[in-house]
C-alpha positions in Angstrom: -6.2 8.3 -7.3 -2.5 8.2 -6.3 1.1 7.5 -7.8 2.6 5.2 -5.4 5.2 7.7 -4.3 5.1 7.8 -0.5 5.1 11.5 0.9 5.8 10.8 4.5 4.9 8.5 7.6 2.0 8.5 10.0 2.2 7.0 13.3 -0.8 5.2 14.9 -1.9 6.8 18.0 -5.1 4.8 18.9 -7.1 2.0 17.4 -10.7 1.4 18.4 -13.4 -1.3 17.0 -16.8 0.2 16.6 -19.2 -2.4 15.7 -18.1 -3.7 12.1 -15.4 -0.9 11.6 -12.2 0.1 12.8 -11.3 3.4 13.7 -7.7 4.8 13.7 -6.3 8.0 15.1 -2.8 8.6 13.5 -0.5 11.7 13.7 1.5 13.0 10.7 3.7 15.9 9.9 1.1 17.0 7.2 -1.8 16.7 9.4 -2.1 20.6 9.3 -2.7 20.2 5.6 -5.5 17.7 5.9 -9.1 18.4 5.6 -12.3 16.2 6.4 -13.5 14.2 3.4 -9.7 14.1 1.8 -8.5 10.6 0.6 -5.3 9.6 1.8 -3.4 6.2 1.1 -2.4 4.4 4.3 0.1 1.7 3.6 -1.6 1.7 0.2 -5.3 1.7 1.5 -7.5 4.8 0.5 -9.2 6.1 3.6 -11.2 9.3 4.2 -10.1 11.8 6.7 -13.2 12.2 9.1 -11.8 14.7 11.6 -8.6 16.6 12.3 -7.5 17.9 15.9 -4.2 19.5 16.4 -1.5 16.9 15.2 -4.2 14.1 15.0 -6.6 12.9 12.4 -9.1 10.0 12.3 -9.9 7.7 9.5 -12.2 4.3 9.4 -11.9 0.9 7.8 -15.1 -1.0 6.7 -15.3 -4.8 6.8 -14.3 -5.2 3.1 -11.2 -3.2 3.7 -10.5 -5.2 6.8 -10.7 -8.5 4.9 -8.6 -7.7 2.2 -5.8 -5.9 4.0 -3.4 -5.9 6.6 -5.1 -3.4 8.7 -6.6 -5.8 11.5 -3.0 -6.4 12.4 -1.9 -2.9 12.8 -0.9 -1.7 16.3 -0.5 1.7 18.3 2.7 2.9 17.4 3.0 1.2 13.9 4.5 3.6 11.2 2.2 3.8 8.1 3.3 5.1 4.6 1.1 7.9 3.6 0.4 9.6 0.2 -2.1 12.3 -0.6 -4.4 12.2 -3.5 -2.7 13.1 -6.9 -3.3 16.6 -8.2 -4.1 17.1 -12.0 -1.1 19.3 -12.3 1.2 16.8 -10.9 3.7 14.3 -12.7 2.8 10.7 -12.4 6.4 9.6 -11.1 5.0 6.2 -10.0 2.0 4.5 -11.6 -1.7 4.7 -11.4 -2.6 3.6 -7.8 -6.4 3.7 -6.6 -5.8 2.7 -3.1 -8.1 -0.2 -3.4 -6.0 -3.1 -2.1 -6.6 -6.4 -3.9 -5.2 -8.6 -1.3 -2.2 -9.3 1.0 1.3 -10.8 0.0 3.9 -12.5 2.2 7.5 -11.5 2.0 9.6 -14.6 1.9 13.1 -13.4 1.1 15.0 -10.1 1.6 18.6 -9.3 0.5 21.1 -6.5 0.2 23.1 -6.2 -3.0 25.5 -3.5 -3.2 23.6 -1.1 -1.0 20.2 -2.0 -2.6 17.6 -4.3 -1.4 15.8 -7.1 -3.2 12.3 -8.3 -1.5 10.5 -11.5 -2.6 6.6 -11.9 -2.2 4.5 -14.5 -2.6 0.6 -14.0 -3.6 -2.4 -16.1 -3.3 -2.6 -18.3 -6.8 -5.7 -16.8 -8.1 -3.9 -13.5 -8.7 -1.0 -14.8 -10.6 -2.3 -13.5 -13.9 -1.8 -10.3 -12.6 1.9 -10.0 -12.1 4.2 -9.8 -15.4 7.9 -9.2 -15.8 8.4 -5.5 -15.4 5.0 -4.4 -14.5 4.0 -2.1 -11.8 2.7 -3.1 -8.3 2.0 -1.2 -5.2 3.2 -2.8 -2.1 2.1 -0.9 1.3 1.3 2.1 -1.2 4.9 2.1 -2.7 5.0 2.0 -6.5 7.5 -0.6 -7.5 8.6 -2.7 -10.5 8.3 -6.5 -10.7 10.9 -9.0 -11.9 11.9 -12.5 -11.5 8.3 -13.6 -11.6 7.2 -17.4 -11.0 3.8 -18.9 -11.0 3.0 -17.1 -7.5 5.9 -14.9 -6.6 7.8 -12.0 -7.8 10.6 -9.9 -6.6 11.1 -6.2 -6.3 14.4 -4.0 -6.3 14.3 -1.1 -3.6 17.1 1.7 -3.8 18.4 3.1 -0.8 16.2 6.4 -0.9 13.0 4.4 -1.0 14.2 1.9 1.6 15.3 4.7 3.9 11.9 6.8 3.5 9.1 4.2 3.4 8.3 1.6 6.0 9.7 -1.4 3.7 12.8 -1.2 6.0 10.8 -2.5 8.8 9.6 -5.7 6.8 11.2 -9.0 7.7 10.5 -12.5 6.2 7.1 -13.7 6.8 5.6 -10.1 7.1 2.4 -9.3 5.1 1.9 -6.3 3.0 -1.0 -4.9 1.2 -1.1 -5.3 -2.4 -2.7 -3.5 -5.2 -2.3 -4.8 -8.9 -2.1 -2.7 -11.8 -5.6 -1.4 -12.9 -4.9 -1.8 -16.7 -3.8 -5.4 -16.1 -7.1 -5.8 -13.9 -9.1 -4.7 -16.7 -7.3 -6.9 -19.5 -7.8 -10.0 -17.4 -11.2 -9.4 -16.7 -12.1 -8.8 -20.4 -10.4 -12.1 -21.3 -12.2 -14.0 -18.6 -15.5 -12.7 -19.9 -14.6 -13.9 -23.4 -13.9 -17.3 -22.4 
């Protein structure tokens, strides 16, 4: 379980395809605190630490993760948002994030307004019921608030601190991001669908 408050970055050192999975070697300022079997969100994707060696650690993505996320487009040298799992004693500063990416969204527009930033994204139409005005969303693992909702698009505002301390600053129009919808909304929508 995560909150969508990014702690730091990890850099991809190596990418290897093994059978049906992708094996990533990354380096992070927190690597010395990682341990095997620990869950870490990488651009919003919950991946398990498999080994730690010096400044580097290894995680793997299975076919289901590869199919629903941007991980297949990652390259050596890419900078990835990371967040360690929530401790029960922590404040929930963002919102409840599982690290289970639902789909990929496409950035359609970016603007700077008075030192802050607005990013507009489009999503596949089958997920339209999961975006609501002032709802929470996780984009590349970042907890953000939705506004300007249309049928299959929405906007998020990004303050300078978030812009400067996450990899959202590297996005350009046309870029894809991992998106996880609010877990409460998913349960409500599923319940309503079953009643139809």
